[in-house]
C-alpha positions in Angstrom: 42.6 63.7 8.6 40.0 63.8 11.4 37.2 63.7 8.8 38.8 60.7 7.2 39.1 58.9 10.5 35.3 59.3 11.0 34.7 57.6 7.6 37.2 54.8 8.4 35.5 54.2 11.8 32.0 54.0 10.3 30.1 50.8 11.4 27.6 50.6 8.5 28.2 47.2 6.9 25.2 47.2 4.6 21.8 45.5 4.7 22.6 42.9 2.0 25.1 41.9 -0.6 24.1 44.7 -3.0 24.3 47.3 -0.3 27.7 46.2 1.0 29.0 46.2 -2.6 27.9 49.9 -2.9 29.7 50.7 0.4 32.8 48.9 -0.9 32.8 50.9 -4.1 32.5 54.1 -2.1 35.2 53.0 0.2 37.6 52.2 -2.6 37.4 55.9 -3.6 38.2 56.7 0.0 41.2 54.4 -0.1 42.4 56.1 -3.4 42.2 59.4 -1.6 44.4 58.0 1.2 46.9 56.8 -1.2 47.0 60.2 -2.9 47.4 61.9 0.5 50.4 59.7 1.3 52.5 61.9 -1.1 51.3 65.1 0.6 52.3 63.6 4.0 55.7 62.7 2.7 56.2 66.3 1.5 55.2 67.7 4.9 57.6 65.3 6.7 60.5 66.2 4.4 59.8 70.0 4.9 59.7 69.4 8.7 63.1 67.7 8.5 64.5 70.6 6.5 63.3 73.1 9.1 64.8 71.1 11.9 68.0 70.6 10.1 68.1 74.3 9.3 68.1 75.2 13.0 64.5 76.5 13.2 63.9 78.0 16.6 60.8 75.9 17.0 62.4 72.7 15.9 61.2 70.8 19.0 57.6 71.9 18.3 58.0 71.0 14.7 59.4 67.6 15.6 56.6 66.8 18.0 54.0 68.0 15.5 55.5 65.8 12.8 55.6 62.8 15.1 52.0 63.4 16.0 51.0 63.7 12.4 52.8 60.5 11.5 51.1 58.7 14.3 47.7 60.0 13.3 48.4 58.9 9.7 49.5 55.5 10.8 46.3 55.2 12.9 44.2 56.3 10.0 45.7 53.7 7.7 45.3 51.0 10.2 41.7 52.1 10.8 41.1 52.2 7.0 42.5 48.8 6.5 40.3 47.4 9.3 37.3 49.0 7.7 38.3 47.5 4.4 38.6 44.1 5.9 35.4 44.5 7.8 33.5 45.4 4.7 35.0 42.3 2.9 33.9 40.2 5.9 30.5 41.8 5.8 30.2 40.9 2.1 31.0 37.3 2.9 28.4 37.2 5.7 25.8 38.8 3.5 26.7 36.4 0.7 26.3 33.6 3.2 22.9 35.0 4.2 21.8 35.3 0.6 22.9 31.8 -0.3 21.3 30.4 2.9 18.0 32.3 2.1 18.0 30.9 -1.4 18.7 27.4 -0.1 15.8 27.7 2.4 13.6 29.0 -0.4 14.6 26.1 -2.6 13.8 23.7 0.2 10.4 25.2 0.7 9.7 24.8 -3.1 10.6 21.1 -2.7 8.2 20.9 0.3 5.4 22.3 -1.8 5.9 19.5 -4.3 5.3 17.0 -1.6 1.9 18.5 -0.6 -0.7 16.2 -2.3 -3.6 14.0 -1.5 -3.1 11.8 -4.6 -1.6 8.5 -3.6 -2.9 6.6 -6.6 -6.3 5.0 -7.3 -4.9 1.7 -8.6 -1.6 -0.2 -8.5 -0.3 1.2 -11.8 -0.9 4.8 -10.7 0.8 4.2 -7.3 3.8 2.7 -9.1 4.0 5.7 -11.3 3.9 8.0 -8.3 6.7 5.9 -6.6 8.9 6.3 -9.7 8.3 10.1 -9.6 9.1 10.2 -5.9 12.3 8.2 -6.4 13.4 10.9 -9.0 12.5 13.6 -6.4 14.6 11.9 -3.8 17.5 11.8 -6.3 17.1 15.5 -6.9 17.5 16.1 -3.2 21.1 15.0 -3.3 21.9 18.4 -4.8 20.0 20.1 -2.0 21.9 18.0 0.5 25.2 19.1 -1.0 24.1 22.7 -0.6 23.2 22.2 3.0 26.6 20.7 3.7 28.3 23.6 1.9 26.3 26.1 4.1 27.3 24.2 7.2 31.0 24.3 6.2 30.8 27.9 5.3 29.1 28.7 8.6 31.9 27.0 10.5 34.6 29.0 8.7 32.9 32.3 8.9 32.0 31.8 12.5 35.7 31.4 13.3 36.8 34.3 11.1 34.2 36.7 12.4 33.4 36.0 16.0 31.2 39.1 16.3 28.8 37.6 13.7 29.1 34.0 14.9 25.7 34.0 16.6 24.0 35.4 13.5 25.8 32.9 11.3 24.9 30.0 13.5 21.3 31.1 13.5 21.1 31.2 9.7 22.8 27.8 9.5 20.3 26.3 11.9 17.5 27.8 9.9 18.7 25.9 6.8 19.4 22.8 8.8 15.9 22.8 10.3 14.3 23.3 6.9 16.4 20.5 5.4 15.4 18.1 8.3 11.8 19.0 7.8 12.0 18.3 4.1 13.7 15.0 4.7 11.0 14.0 7.2 8.2 15.0 4.8 9.9 13.2 2.0 10.1 10.0 4.1 6.5 10.5 5.2 5.3 10.7 1.6 7.4 7.7 0.7 5.8 5.7 3.6 2.3 6.8 2.5 3.1 5.7 -1.1 4.3 2.3 0.3 1.1 2.1 2.3 -0.9 3.0 -0.8 0.9 0.4 -2.8 0.2 -2.2 -0.2 -3.4 -1.1 -0.1 -3.8 -1.2 -3.9 -2.2 -4.6 -3.9 -4.6 -5.6 -1.1 -7.5 -4.3 -3.2 -6.2 -6.1 -6.2 -6.2 -9.3 -4.1 -9.7 -8.5 -3.1 -10.8 -8.2 -6.8 -9.0 -11.4 -7.7 -10.6 -13.3 -4.8 -14.1 -11.9 -5.5 -13.6 -12.9 -9.2 -12.6 -16.4 -8.1 -15.6 -16.7 -5.9 -18.0 -15.6 -8.7 -16.3 -18.0 -11.1 -16.6 -20.9 -8.6 -20.2 -20.0 -7.8 -21.0 -20.3 -11.5 -19.2 -23.6 -11.7 -20.9 -25.3 -8.8 -24.4 -24.1 -9.8 -24.0 -24.8 -13.6 -24.4 -28.6 -13.6 -27.8 -30.1 -14.2 -29.0 -33.0 -12.1 -28.0 -36.4 -13.4 -30.6 -38.8 -14.7 -28.9 -42.1 -13.7 -26.8 -43.4 -10.8 -23.4 -43.3 -12.5 -24.1 -39.7 -13.6 -25.2 -38.8 -10.0 -22.1 -40.4 -8.5 -19.9 -38.6 -11.0 -21.6 -35.3 -10.2 -21.0 -35.8 -6.4 -17.3 -36.6 -7.0 -17.0 -33.5 -9.2 -18.7 -31.5 -6.5 -16.2 -32.8 -3.9 -13.4 -31.7 -6.2 -14.9 -28.2 -6.2 -14.9 -28.3 -2.4 -11.3 -29.3 -2.4 -10.5 -26.3 -4.6 -12.4 -24.1 -2.2 -10.6 -25.5 0.8 -7.2 -24.9 -0.9 -8.3 -21.3 -1.4 -9.2 -20.8 2.3 -5.6 -19.9 3.1 -5.7 -16.9 0.7 -9.0 -15.7 2.3 -7.4 -16.0 5.8 -4.3 -14.2 4.7 -6.4 -11.4 3.2 -8.3 -11.0 6.5 -5.1 -11.0 8.5 -3.4 -8.5 6.3 -6.4 -6.2 6.4 -6.6 -6.4 10.2 -2.9 -5.7 10.4 -3.3 -2.6 8.3 -6.2 -1.4 10.4 -4.3 -2.0 13.6 -1.4 0.1 12.3 -3.9 3.0 11.8 -3.9 3.0 8.0 -5.6 6.1 6.7 -8.0 4.0 4.6 -9.0 1.7 7.4 -12.7 2.1 6.7 -12.3 0.9 3.1 -10.2 -2.0 4.3 -12.8 -3.1 6.8 -15.5 -2.9 4.2 -13.5 -5.1 1.8 -13.0 -7.7 4.5 -16.7 -7.8 5.3 -17.7 -8.1 1.6 -15.2 -10.9 1.0 -16.2 -12.8 4.1 -19.9 -12.5 3.1 -19.2 -13.7 -0.4 -17.1 -16.6 0.9 -19.8 -17.7 3.3 -22.4 -17.5 0.5 -20.1 -19.7 -1.6 -19.8 -22.3 1.1 -23.5 -22.2 1.8 -24.3 -22.7 -1.9 -21.8 -25.6 -2.0 -23.6 -27.2 1.0 -27.0 -26.7 -0.6 -25.8 -28.3 -3.8 -24.2 -31.1 -1.9 -27.5 -31.9 -0.3 -29.3 -31.7 -3.6 -26.8 -34.0 -5.3 -27.0 -36.5 -2.4 -30.8 -36.5 -2.7 -30.5 -36.9 -6.5 -28.2 -39.9 -6.1 -30.7 -41.4 -3.6 -33.5 -40.8 -6.0 -31.6 -42.2 -8.9 -30.7 -45.3 -6.9 -34.4 -45.7 -5.9 -35.4 -45.3 -9.5 -32.9 -47.9 -10.6 -33.9 -50.4 -8.0 -37.6 -49.7 -8.5 -37.3 -50.1 -12.3 -35.3 -53.3 -11.8 -38.1 -54.7 -9.5 -40.7 -53.5 -11.8 -39.1 -55.4 -14.6 -38.9 -58.4 -12.3 -42.7 -58.1 -11.5 -43.7 -57.7 -15.1 -41.7 -60.7 -16.0 -43.8 -62.7 -13.5 -47.2 -61.2 -14.1 -48.1 -63.8 -16.7 -47.8 -66.5 -14.1 -50.2 -64.6 -11.9 -52.6 -63.8 -14.6 -52.8 -67.4 -16.0 -56.5 -68.3 -16.1 -55.8 -72.0 -15.9 -56.9 -73.1 -12.4 -56.8 -76.8 -13.3 -59.4 -79.3 -14.6 -58.9 -81.8 -11.9 -57.7 -82.2 -8.3 -54.4 -83.4 -9.5 -53.9 -80.4 -11.8 -55.0 -78.0 -9.1 -52.5 -79.5 -6.6 -49.8 -79.1 -9.2 -50.8 -75.5 -9.8 -50.9 -74.9 -6.0 -47.5 -76.4 -5.6 -46.2 -74.2 -8.5 -47.8 -71.2 -6.9 -46.3 -71.9 -3.5 -42.9 -72.1 -5.2 -43.6 -68.8 -6.9 -44.6 -67.3 -3.5 -41.3 -68.5 -2.1 -39.5 -66.8 -4.9 -41.4 -63.6 -4.3 -40.7 -63.8 -0.6 -37.0 -64.1 -1.3 -37.2 -60.7 -3.1 -39.0 -59.1 -0.1 -35.8 -57.5 1.2 -35.3 -55.8 -2.1 -38.8 -54.4 -1.9 -38.4 -53.4 1.7 -35.3 -51.5 0.8 -37.4 -49.2 -1.2 -39.5 -48.5 1.9 -37.5 -45.3 2.9 -37.7 -41.6 2.3 -36.4 -40.4 -1.0 -37.3 -37.7 -3.5 -39.8 -40.1 -4.9 -40.5 -42.0 -1.7 -44.3 -42.3 -2.3 -43.7 -44.9 -5.1 -42.7 -47.5 -2.4 -46.3 -48.1 -1.6 -47.1 -48.9 -5.2 -44.4 -51.5 -5.7 -44.8 -53.3 -2.3 -48.5 -53.6 -2.5 -48.6 -54.5 -6.1 -46.6 -57.6 -5.3 -49.0 -58.6 -2.5 -52.2 -58.1 -4.5 -51.9 -60.7 -7.3 -50.9 -63.4 -4.8 -54.1 -62.8 -2.9 -56.0 -63.3 -6.1 -54.4 -66.7 -6.6 -55.2 -67.7 -3.0 -58.8 -66.7 -3.6 -59.0 -68.8 -6.7 -57.7 -71.8 -4.8 -60.5 -71.4 -2.3 -62.9 -71.4 -5.2 -61.4 -74.6 -6.5 
C-alpha cells in the first residue's frame, strides 16, 4: 500500500494533451488495481473480526492494526481520487493550452495575409482589394468567437484550478494580445486601402482634368482667323464662351489642389506623387489660360484689322466713285465755264472735307496700319492737281 501511495501522490501532470492522456491511461490501470485490492482488504478486515470475536490474546493489537489498515486504505483512496481529478484538470488545462496555441497560430496566419505592399494601381484594382478585405474581415468573426471562447474557458478554469490560474491567465492574454494586434493591422490595412482609393480617385480626377485641358486647348486654338468683321466678332464671342467654360472649371482645379494638399498634410504615403500631380495640373492650367489670353489678343487684333479693312475698302470705293470728277480734262473754254468748274470743284472739296473724319479714323495702329498713309494722301493729291489747273487757267 505504501508503494501505491507513492504512485497516487505523483505530481507529473504531463507536458501536453497527448502526454496527460498517456498518464491517465496508466492511472486507470492503477485504479483498477485499487478496486481489485478492495476485496482483499475486506477479507483481511473480516478475518480480523473473527480473531477478535474468537478471543484472540492479541485482540487489541489486531484491532489497532486493522484500524490503521482501514485508515491507510481510506487515505490511499482519497489520494488516488485526488490524483485522478488532478489528471483530469491537467487534461483540461493542456487542452486549453493546445486550443489557445492553435488560435494564436491561426491569428498569425491571418496576420501574414495582411502583409502586402499592393494597394492597387488604379481605381478598379483598389475596389477589388477592398472587396477582398471585406471578405477577410467577415472571416475574422469566427476568430473573434474563438477568442471569446478562450476567454470564457480561461475564467472557468482559473476558478476551478487556482494553482494553474496564473498560467491560464498568461495564455489567455497571449491570445488576447495577438487578437488585438490582428484587429489593429486589419484596421490599418483598411485605412490604407481607403487612402489608396482616395488617391486613385484623386489621380482619376487628375487624368480627367488634364484631358479636359487638352481638349479645351485644342478647341481654342483650332479656329482660323475670320476674314470679315461679323466673322471676327463671332469668333471673339465664341472665345469668350470658352473663357466662361474655363472659369466654371476653376472650382474643380481649386478643389483638386486643396484635396491634394490635405492628403499631403495628413502624411499620405504617396505625398511625392500627389505633389507632382498638383504641379503638373497647375502648369497645364496656367498654360491654358496663357494660350487663351494670347488668342484673345490675336482675335482682338484681327477684329481691328477687319474693321480697318472694311472702312478702308468703303472709303476706297468712295474715292473710286469720285475719281472721274478729278480726272475730268475739261478745264473750261471760257471764264464763265471755268468759274462754274471752280464752283463745282469747291463743292467737291467740301464733300471731301466732310469725309475727313472717316479718313482720320484710319490713322491709327492696326495690323495693317501702314495703309493709312496711302488712303489719306491719295485723297489730298488729286485735289492739288485741280488747284494747279486753275492757276493755269
